[in-house]
N, C-alpha and C positions, 0 to 999 in steps of 0.2 A: 290879231281874230282868231288865231287857233286856240287860243284860254278859253275866246267865248262859244263856240263849238263844243270843246269840252265839257264844259261847265254845262251845255246846255244838255249834253248826253245826259251826263251822271244826275242831273235833276230827271229829269225822266226816268230814268234805272231805277234812285233814291223813292218816287214819287210812284214806281209801281210796284216797286219790291213793299213798302208801304200800306199798298191797296190790298195786296197777298198776303201777309202777312195778320191781319186783321185788327178788330179792333181790341178786341180782348186784352191782346200782349201790350199793345201800345200804352192800353190805361194802366199797368198794371207791372210800374220799373221796382225787379227787383236787383241786388248787386251788380248779379256776374251781367244782368242786362246794361247796368251802366257801363259799364266796363267795356264791354262789345260796343256798345254807342259809341264811344272814345275809340276807338282800336278803328271801327268801320269809318270816324272821321278823318281819321291818320289817313287809311289806306286811298280814301275819297280824296284827301287834299295832294298826296301824292301821285294820284292819277292824272289832275284836272289841272297842276300847277306845274308837274315834273320838274324840270332844273329853276324854272321861274322863281326866285325868293325878292324879288320886286316890290315896293310897295307897289307900283303902277297895277302889278300882275294881282294883285291882291282887290285891288279896288276893281277891277276888271271885274273878276271871276263873284263877287258879292252882288257890285251892280248886276252883273248879270243872273244872279239868281234872284234876285231883289225882285227884279222884274218881270221873271220870268214868276213870282210865287204873287205877285198882284196880278197878273194877267192872268193868272189858272182861276184866282178868285174872283177877278170881273169875269171871267166867261165863267163861272158855276154861276155866281148873283144873276147877271144877263141871260144867260140860257138854261130853263128852268129843264131842260129835257138832260141836259149836261150835267145836271147838277149832282144825279143820281151817283154817275160814274165818276164823277170826280171827289162828289164828297160822302158818299153812300144816304142810304135812306135809315130810319130808325127802324129797329125789328120787334116785335113783340114776340114776349118769353112767356108772361102771363098773362092768360085773357078769363078771369072772372074766378081767381085760384087756381084757376087747373095751369099745369105747365103741360106748354107748348115744344113739345121735345126735340122734333123735326127742327127747330128752330135752335135749340140750344145743339145740339148734332154740327148745324151749319156753322156755327162761330165756334165751335171747338171748347164747348162751356158743359158741366154738370152741372148736377142736381147742388151737390156738394157746395159750389162755388156760388150759384144762386141764395141758396140758403142761407152762406155767410157774410154775402152780403147785404142781405134783407132782415138779420140778426144787426148790423151794422147800422141801418138805419132806422131799429127800435123795431120791428115787426117780428112775431114770434113763429108765425104758419103760413104755411104760402095762403091757404084758405082765405086770409085775414089782406091779402091781396085782390085787387078791382086790374090792375094795370100793371105788369112790369116791361119796359123796354129797355130795351139795349141800343144807345142813342148813337150818334154819329163820332164822339172823342171817345168813345171808348166805353161809358158812366154808364150803370144802369140806374133811371128811376123807377121810384115807385109811384103807386097811387092805392091805397089803403082806401079799404069797402069803407063803405058809410051804413053802420047797422039802423 
């Protein structure tokens, strides 16, 4: 039972950590970020399982985290008001060619990041963008203006 409680506590902490960290950071992993994820995973494993190296302990922890993940997904699906808290909501970054700087600051993005992503999507100018939206998964989607 101790493993279940520790796994649930760590799940809640990691979930909160990823929500606070922000979408941009989670969508673009650099090599250092990958190393950091491995280190964090090892630290979490040590905190959850401590000296329990049994297969049963691993199954209990994985089952607990799996059940919590499925439950979070179901709650998000079933209760629409909680979806915003659990998953976030898309944020408009550009509307009719005009950059919404307040939303960029809120997500810790700058116009250079936005312009780079637009260029990667084949868009040469912000004026060519009808909408740019930071999606809940951290990606930026663009809808081009039609002339």
